[in-house]
VOGU-3710 file (C-alpha; in Angstrom, 3 decimals, decimal comma):
1> meermkaein> 89,381/71,552/111,597  92,900/72,861/112,212  94,028/71,673/108,778  90,917/73,166/107,157  91,542/76,488/108,887  95,161/76,712/107,798  94,244/75,683/104,260  91,550/78,368/104,146  93,930/80,999/105,522  96,460/80,150/102,813
11> hliemlqdrq> 93,747/80,195/100,157  92,528/83,637/101,289  96,086/84,984/101,370  96,788/83,800/97,828  93,466/85,087/96,507  93,949/88,538/98,044  97,543/88,802/96,855  96,358/88,001/93,336  93,681/90,715/93,547  96,107/93,509/94,470
21> tedgswrfcf> 96,425/96,181/91,765  99,626/97,694/90,423  99,364/100,792/92,639  99,216/98,597/95,770  95,505/99,019/96,450  92,610/96,572/96,460  89,538/97,648/94,509  86,551/95,619/95,584  83,039/96,769/94,784  81,056/98,851/97,267
31> egppmtdaym> 77,568/97,718/96,281  74,584/99,685/97,465  70,905/99,808/96,441  69,779/100,474/92,830  69,581/104,210/93,587  72,972/105,147/92,132  72,454/103,144/88,932  68,990/104,661/88,514  70,142/108,222/89,200  72,990/107,843/86,703
41> iillrslein> 70,521/106,982/83,934  68,239/109,850/84,967  71,173/112,289/85,046  72,587/111,282/81,657  69,189/111,449/79,978  68,384/114,794/81,683  71,674/116,287/80,437  71,117/114,706/77,007  74,385/112,786/77,298  73,560/109,722/75,248
51> deelihqlah> 76,190/107,339/76,538  74,113/104,456/75,265  76,520/101,695/76,262  76,576/102,805/79,914  72,828/103,435/80,015  72,151/99,983/78,570  74,509/98,345/81,092  72,860/100,098/84,007  69,316/99,427/82,777  70,138/95,741/82,367
61> riqskqceng> 71,595/95,595/85,868  68,604/97,368/87,425  66,234/95,001/85,662  68,209/91,983/86,904  67,660/93,110/90,510  63,857/93,242/90,258  62,041/90,786/92,518  59,390/88,351/91,332  56,627/90,550/92,775  57,813/93,492/90,637
71> twklyedeee> 59,543/95,434/93,417  63,119/96,336/94,278  64,498/95,772/97,759  67,332/97,160/99,869  67,962/93,741/101,407  66,697/90,240/100,742  64,345/89,863/103,702  62,752/93,311/103,364  59,012/92,769/103,541  57,277/93,144/100,132
81> gnlsatieay> 59,721/95,683/98,718  61,078/99,205/99,115  58,947/102,062/97,835  61,687/104,578/97,025  63,966/101,957/95,455  61,068/100,748/93,302  60,158/104,301/92,228  63,770/105,074/91,312  64,271/101,843/89,368  60,909/102,186/87,574
91> yallysgykq> 61,644/105,787/86,579  65,165/104,985/85,372  64,023/102,041/83,262  61,358/104,186/81,605  63,869/107,006/81,049  66,410/104,573/79,592  64,001/103,695/76,807  64,548/99,974/77,275  61,293/99,382/79,177  57,708/100,519/78,642
101> qedldmrmak> 54,835/101,143/81,048  52,858/98,326/79,418  55,476/95,653/80,212  54,226/93,143/82,773  57,111/93,679/85,218  56,626/97,446/85,024  52,883/97,114/85,647  53,672/95,037/88,722  56,046/97,749/89,955  53,412/100,421/89,344
111> qfimkkggln> 50,849/98,422/91,315  53,200/98,221/94,301  54,055/101,934/94,132  50,397/102,940/94,176  49,613/100,463/96,940  52,258/102,163/99,094  50,942/105,699/98,496  52,623/106,703/95,223  55,407/109,205/94,657  54,128/111,297/97,574
121> qatsltkmml> 55,347/108,745/100,102  58,922/108,438/98,844  61,933/109,433/100,940  63,238/113,021/100,912  66,104/112,307/98,516  63,800/110,510/96,066  61,311/113,378/96,242  64,100/115,846/95,572  65,179/113,894/92,474  61,566/113,702/91,277
131> avtgqlpwpk> 61,047/117,423/91,811  64,148/118,571/89,909  63,181/116,361/86,954  59,593/117,596/86,870  57,750/114,614/88,344  56,650/116,269/91,591  55,643/119,896/92,132  57,850/121,830/94,517  55,837/121,501/97,749  57,090/122,331/101,217
141> ffpvpiemil> 58,743/118,994/101,897  62,072/120,794/102,332  61,111/124,021/104,122  64,575/125,129/105,280  65,300/128,640/103,911  68,609/128,989/102,099  69,506/131,981/104,288  70,267/129,447/107,011  73,688/129,004/105,422  74,505/132,593/106,457
151> lpqsfpinff> 73,980/132,017/110,182  77,311/132,445/112,004  78,745/129,580/114,012  78,082/131,522/117,190  74,350/130,908/116,723  72,828/127,975/118,669  71,836/126,357/115,351  73,878/126,929/112,203  74,826/125,163/108,982  78,070/123,813/110,413
161> dfvgyarvhm> 76,267/122,072/113,271  75,380/119,462/110,673  77,999/116,816/109,958  79,956/117,151/106,716  78,209/114,402/104,751  74,884/116,102/105,576  76,125/119,574/104,586  77,295/118,492/101,123  73,813/117,129/100,455  71,964/120,026/102,093
171> apmlivadqk> 73,762/122,819/100,204  72,573/121,710/96,741  69,159/120,802/98,198  68,806/124,342/99,572  69,639/125,791/96,154  67,277/123,686/94,014  64,454/124,016/96,553  64,939/127,776/96,747  64,966/128,131/92,960  62,239/125,496/92,476
181> fvlkgketpn> 64,452/124,240/89,679  63,127/121,791/87,077  65,024/120,191/84,188  62,581/118,428/81,903  63,008/117,550/78,246  61,026/115,972/75,419  62,208/112,486/76,379  61,438/112,825/80,094  58,842/110,214/81,107  55,610/111,368/82,680
191> lshllnhrvs> 55,065/109,752/86,084  51,782/111,510/86,846  50,106/108,082/86,877  52,072/107,385/90,085  50,772/110,412/92,001  48,320/109,851/94,808  46,350/113,083/95,024  44,648/111,990/98,228  47,969/112,107/100,106  49,420/115,413/101,320
201> dndyfeefrs> 52,728/116,151/103,012  51,793/119,675/104,118  51,724/118,739/107,805  54,467/116,129/107,623  57,097/118,353/109,243  54,864/120,356/111,566  57,030/119,426/114,540  60,086/120,747/112,721  58,337/123,976/111,689  57,154/124,694/115,209
211> gsmsfitqsi> 60,482/123,743/116,782  63,864/124,164/115,193  62,389/125,730/112,037  60,879/128,515/114,086  64,201/128,989/115,840  66,062/129,139/112,507  63,560/131,642/111,097  63,951/133,884/114,116  67,733/133,656/113,837  67,632/134,642/110,157
221> krliglpsel> 65,570/137,729/111,035  68,468/138,880/113,216  70,814/139,009/110,215  71,612/142,533/109,087  70,759/143,406/105,481  67,963/143,664/102,955  66,097/140,390/102,356  66,980/140,419/98,657  70,655/141,016/99,418  70,726/138,293/102,058
231> hrmalekanr> 69,111/135,915/99,605  71,721/136,658/96,946  74,535/136,236/99,489  73,107/132,901/100,602  73,002/131,552/97,042  76,585/132,686/96,458  77,791/131,147/99,706  76,080/127,830/98,940  77,739/127,834/95,511  81,184/128,578/96,990
241> fmigriepng> 80,644/125,901/99,630  80,116/123,231/96,983  82,846/124,368/94,605  85,345/124,453/97,461  84,672/120,807/98,301  84,980/119,256/94,871  87,555/116,471/94,870  90,217/116,013/92,144  87,979/113,536/90,286  85,234/116,177/89,948
251> tlysyfsatf> 82,854/114,770/92,563  81,539/116,519/95,646  83,232/114,872/98,643  83,498/111,669/96,526  79,774/110,959/97,043  77,628/110,075/94,030  74,426/111,315/95,694  75,884/114,709/96,669  77,432/115,167/93,214  74,139/114,322/91,501
261> lmifsllalg> 72,411/117,039/93,535  75,281/119,477/92,946  74,954/119,197/89,171  71,269/120,156/89,275  71,956/122,973/91,735  74,664/124,414/89,487  72,226/124,333/86,576  69,727/126,133/88,823  72,343/128,844/89,416  72,797/129,378/85,681
271> yskddpviqn> 75,732/127,109/84,857  75,667/125,668/81,347  75,429/121,915/80,811  78,773/122,252/79,032  80,492/124,040/81,927  83,772/122,275/82,839  82,644/121,865/86,465  79,565/119,930/85,375  81,385/117,935/82,717  84,131/116,986/85,199
281> avrglkslqc> 81,470/115,975/87,731  79,808/113,692/85,183  83,164/112,111/84,339  83,811/111,647/88,047  80,483/109,880/88,491  81,228/107,585/85,568  84,542/106,685/87,199  82,624/105,264/90,167  81,477/102,288/88,102  82,847/98,968/89,356
291> sndhiqnsps> 83,470/95,670/87,600  79,881/94,393/87,856  78,579/97,583/86,165  77,241/99,027/89,446  77,781/102,735/90,112  79,224/103,022/93,609  78,137/105,844/95,891  81,655/106,187/97,302  84,286/103,559/96,433  85,828/101,839/99,445
301> tvwdtslish> 89,400/101,598/98,101  91,291/103,083/101,058  89,115/101,200/103,554  89,537/97,866/101,761  93,264/98,332/101,239  93,864/99,144/104,902  91,778/96,250/106,194  93,220/93,722/103,752  96,820/94,715/104,451  96,228/94,381/108,190
311> alqtagvess> 94,432/91,041/107,800  97,260/89,661/105,639  99,854/90,682/108,216  97,779/89,121/110,992  97,710/85,942/108,888  101,506/85,866/108,745  102,432/87,816/105,603  105,665/89,643/106,439  105,568/93,424/106,513  108,706/93,366/104,331
321> sptiqkanyy> 106,883/91,453/101,561  106,200/93,224/98,237  102,445/92,908/98,881  102,563/94,885/102,130  105,210/97,328/100,912  103,098/98,220/97,870  100,018/98,621/100,073  101,965/100,846/102,471  103,158/103,039/99,629  99,603/103,446/98,381
331> llqkqhyryg> 98,240/104,261/101,851  100,960/106,784/102,604  100,033/108,641/99,410  96,448/108,854/100,659  97,114/110,403/104,072  95,517/113,845/104,326  97,681/116,909/104,763  95,086/119,598/104,114  92,598/121,002/106,570  88,974/120,072/105,977
341> dwaihnpyvl> 85,698/120,903/107,668  86,594/118,516/110,495  88,887/121,290/111,780  85,925/123,586/112,489  85,125/121,636/115,651  88,675/120,377/116,177  91,007/123,275/115,294  94,086/122,517/117,398  95,527/119,480/115,630  97,422/118,963/112,395
351> pggwgfsdsn> 95,758/117,027/109,554  96,817/113,397/109,389  93,770/111,208/108,853  92,664/109,009/105,989  89,427/109,017/104,018  87,250/106,197/102,718  87,590/106,606/98,964  90,532/106,780/96,608  89,692/110,383/95,693  89,230/111,715/99,263
361> tmnpdvddtt> 91,613/114,563/100,074  89,726/116,616/102,690  87,149/114,389/104,376  89,002/111,948/106,651  87,244/109,750/109,170  88,285/108,009/112,365  87,583/104,435/111,219  89,628/104,706/108,021  92,406/106,435/109,917  92,794/103,712/112,536
371> aalraiknta> 92,471/101,063/109,792  95,340/102,635/107,839  97,406/102,987/111,003  96,935/99,277/111,766  98,169/98,472/108,273  101,370/100,542/108,382  102,170/99,925/112,051  104,603/97,009/111,561  106,840/99,019/109,232  106,638/102,279/111,182
381> sqsppirqsw> 109,455/101,194/113,496  111,741/100,505/110,518  111,184/103,738/108,601  111,348/107,268/110,084  109,007/108,750/107,404  106,395/106,041/108,029  106,833/106,425/111,785  106,192/110,158/111,404  103,024/109,479/109,395  101,894/106,922/111,947
391> frgmkwalsm> 102,259/109,264/114,939  100,610/112,112/113,045  97,640/109,897/112,222  97,386/108,591/115,761  97,373/112,121/117,204  94,585/113,060/114,798  92,510/110,011/115,793  93,004/110,712/119,505  92,024/114,347/119,015  88,675/113,342/117,509
401> qnhdggwpaf> 87,282/111,963/120,787  83,972/113,600/121,689  83,380/115,373/124,982  81,215/112,459/126,135  84,156/110,028/125,849  83,088/108,201/122,676  84,319/108,611/119,116  82,356/109,860/116,070  83,027/108,930/112,460  83,756/112,258/110,716
411> ekntdkkilk> 83,447/115,330/112,936  83,895/116,008/116,610  80,999/117,111/118,834  78,405/117,419/116,074  75,546/115,886/118,019  72,888/118,548/118,694  69,687/116,609/119,280  67,415/119,314/117,823  68,867/118,624/114,373  67,115/115,238/114,375
421> lvpidgaeaa> 63,961/117,196/113,442  65,378/118,416/110,125  63,068/117,286/107,281  65,361/114,590/105,931  64,491/110,925/106,311  66,714/109,305/108,896  67,746/112,732/110,196  69,148/111,251/113,396  71,795/109,444/111,357  71,953/111,855/108,419
431> sidpstadlt> 72,287/115,158/110,278  74,586/114,509/113,216  77,647/112,405/114,005  77,401/111,316/117,640  79,612/108,822/119,447  78,856/105,245/118,453  79,803/101,872/119,886  81,449/100,679/116,680  83,684/103,745/116,278  84,488/103,888/119,983
441> grtmeflgrd> 85,224/100,172/120,231  87,284/99,946/117,064  89,289/103,060/117,957  90,104/101,631/121,381  90,962/98,255/119,831  93,570/100,063/117,731  94,807/102,198/120,623  95,137/99,157/122,889  96,479/96,560/120,469  98,674/98,759/118,254
451> arlnlyhpqi> 99,383/101,932/120,243  99,748/100,056/123,567  97,456/102,389/125,532  95,491/101,020/128,468  93,031/101,947/131,196  95,540/104,240/132,876  95,265/106,624/129,922  92,468/109,157/130,635  91,065/109,016/127,093  90,870/105,238/127,209
461> ksgvnwlven> 89,136/105,353/130,571  86,589/107,825/129,171  86,003/105,595/126,156  85,379/102,532/128,316  82,999/104,521/130,510  81,061/105,623/127,418  80,703/102,023/126,233  79,553/100,821/129,646  76,979/103,600/129,875  75,653/102,977/126,351
471> qetngawygr> 75,265/99,211/126,489  71,736/97,900/125,818  69,959/96,203/128,711  70,223/92,838/126,906  74,026/93,159/126,730  74,368/94,243/123,095  75,617/97,488/121,579  74,149/99,162/118,503  76,603/99,649/115,628  76,021/102,623/113,327
481> wgvsyiygtw> 78,118/101,688/110,269  77,547/97,935/110,172  74,579/95,618/110,621  74,073/96,151/113,427  74,006/94,833/117,005  76,469/92,065/116,162  78,723/94,717/114,636  78,492/97,080/117,596  78,882/94,328/120,193  81,941/92,908/118,421
491> aaitgmravg> 83,570/96,345/118,294  82,781/97,140/121,935  84,031/93,820/123,349  87,238/93,675/121,300  87,903/97,339/122,085  87,505/96,924/125,818  89,564/93,751/125,872  92,401/95,386/123,909  92,787/98,192/126,463  92,822/95,839/129,441
501> vkrdhtsvek> 89,219/95,416/130,574  89,012/92,042/132,314  87,000/89,202/130,803  84,812/89,017/133,929  83,831/92,693/133,710  80,042/92,901/133,873  79,705/94,633/130,503  81,983/92,146/128,749  80,160/89,185/130,282  76,759/90,562/129,299
511> gvqwlksiqn> 77,962/91,172/125,759  79,399/87,670/125,466  76,219/86,055/126,812  74,139/88,004/124,307  76,326/86,878/121,387  76,099/83,263/122,530  72,318/83,531/122,902  71,803/84,555/119,271  74,087/81,942/117,688  72,258/80,158/114,845
521> kdggwgescq> 71,695/76,422/114,746  74,314/76,097/112,000  76,884/77,621/114,364  77,069/80,984/112,621  75,531/84,397/113,150  73,195/86,418/110,950  71,388/89,703/111,572  68,845/91,473/109,391  69,151/95,054/108,160  65,716/95,425/109,741
531> sdieknyvpl> 67,547/95,686/113,097  68,917/99,023/111,940  65,414/100,338/111,299  63,669/98,949/114,373  66,661/99,622/116,660  66,164/96,145/118,027  67,922/92,900/117,111  66,186/91,062/114,246  67,740/87,691/113,329  68,248/86,295/109,849
541> sfstpsqtaw> 67,179/82,772/108,991  70,718/82,194/107,677  74,258/83,116/108,701  76,623/85,526/106,925  80,437/85,206/106,772  81,181/88,728/108,009  78,759/88,682/110,956  79,916/85,199/111,918  83,524/86,399/111,838  82,699/89,463/113,969
551> aldalisvys> 80,964/87,416/116,651  83,784/84,875/116,703  86,472/87,555/116,964  84,691/88,979/120,005  84,489/85,558/121,679  88,124/84,757/120,844  89,191/88,020/122,509  87,557/86,830/125,746  88,240/83,097/126,087  91,688/81,677/126,778
561> gpteeinrgi> 90,784/78,436/124,999  88,370/77,454/122,228  84,830/76,874/123,469  82,063/74,810/121,922  80,416/77,983/120,598  83,664/79,158/119,020  84,422/75,818/117,368  80,883/75,534/116,003  81,229/79,050/114,654  84,567/78,304/112,993
571> dcllyqlher> 83,118/75,183/111,402  80,195/77,200/110,039  82,494/79,958/108,769  84,626/77,486/106,833  81,474/75,985/105,333  80,140/79,428/104,329  83,347/80,364/102,539  83,122/77,270/100,347  79,378/76,998/99,773  78,750/80,729/99,182
581> gqgftyptga> 75,073/80,548/100,054  72,539/83,368/100,355  74,446/84,939/103,230  77,439/85,600/100,983  75,824/88,575/99,219  73,683/89,882/102,073  74,494/93,557/102,905  76,207/93,873/106,286  77,396/97,476/105,887  75,115/100,356/106,907
591> glpgsfyiyy> 74,947/103,821/105,353  71,598/105,372/106,262  68,990/103,516/108,344  66,084/102,394/106,178  67,598/103,806/102,990  71,131/102,601/102,251  72,813/99,274/103,020  76,063/97,991/101,555  77,274/94,649/100,335  81,039/95,062/100,653
601> hsynyiwpll> 82,494/92,530/98,219  85,662/92,495/100,332  84,027/91,616/103,652  83,669/87,894/102,935  87,472/87,673/102,787  88,766/90,329/105,210  86,883/89,401/108,373  87,066/85,601/108,012  90,820/85,832/107,355  91,333/88,054/110,394
611> tlsryvekyh> 89,235/85,831/112,657  90,702/82,524/111,500  94,203/83,949/111,921  93,472/85,175/115,442  92,031/81,805/116,375  95,196/80,012/115,198  97,456/82,646/116,781  95,775/82,489/120,196  95,007/78,786/120,433  97,869/77,247/118,410
621> sqld> 99,407/75,525/121,455  96,080/73,857/122,176  95,709/72,642/118,586  98,897/70,536/118,554
//
């Protein structure tokens, strides 16, 4: 097994070095559900931009993802299919002109949609898309008045209580809902055959209306000014909010979904289809296409580059090598030096973080920042400019710790529980950015392993306390940005171990026992995306390379010598990397519970390389 491990490490190193681009980055695909491909077709047809080659590519790809029962799924083991994904794919294929209602596969999709309640039962984002393209009337499924954007930050609930990725979706939603905007042309398909008139959503958000909605309405009444003037001011402020957050590539915060909504909201405000802002946004969305024709929601270039560079260095690639030097140069160009919305809740620190996508300039996050800092750490001691960047980034990451001791992803202390009632599906994850086990654990793993901080540091102590207090009774931790309990438990254990928590600590032991208890018969680990929805561990019938690597890395951080469980896991991991079975393409990244899961094309290489390298590094004397 030792020879197989070293051979696989060398193979992964060579493969990744070959995949590096000229600018020093790695550009693997960030593959989500069919939503982005479908929305791109719908947008191009709605704007009468007949980019037939792109539309044909996307239609072909959407069709290739249809299941035998006529549905589209978010993940392989999703029961039956996903209603919103099926509606979006069905609509896009009709709009593309390459499929007809009478086709057998389309009739099967229609049957599933109607069985599940029709268009009326789709998610909020799908309903919004259907409404702006004339397929659903503008009901009260998004009852938030646009004047909410005028509420000052001193109010108990205001627009900036929402996390940034929620705000950039809410602003255009507020505009199109307020204007009841519809863009419908001669070629727009008619989906009235998918409406279920027996279903109503009038009472769907009654709890919201009687709770936070009532509070928001009362707050708006306290604003000084004529209703018509306040309404005009709100529309103008929403417009300025969006325009001020457009990235250099024309997209809103580098998100496809937010940019899609922005384009329709700008049209609702009177912008022409030919306006440079809209044309640049469309070009930006086209630039999100990756090598397999998929339109990415937000390319993972900075994330992948940071993780790969770090994994290569862990595997023995010298920091002075051209591969790492080129990656460092790229990453240093992507460090943020402008203030973004993160500074609203964290005003007393200089910018210095990193974002997720190549085009991010104002929306850094903690995970990407610590990932980039890991990557450049080995050369920071040799170069004063890099050392300066490293310390600036570390100070920013430290400053982002929440009051409760944990770390969020994007914005500090944006965790008001009442915002979970906002009428957006998955509002708990979509509206706020609370501390999570994965962010807290991974941040502490960086601070302990690379910044040499330990339990004597008050912030580290607070972070450990948060993890201990938020451990599940079965010993696991829930991970927000990966699937799901394996991800969170891996991050928590490796984080605590890196800052000096002993292996016999009760929380560590419970976490380790839980990981061992869910090991598959083949020696690997596999967890379903369904865990993220049920908030309870749901196993897969097969193992995945990334989840196997995460579990192994956690166990390696605890045991001084290889155990039977670890060796079985390593054997399974090596097998997975060669056989590339069904677990190879299973999504193990999480975006929005129940709506968006990610197959990171890079994950099958990054995490196995890191884990195999750590195994060899820690146990090499016992392998001779």
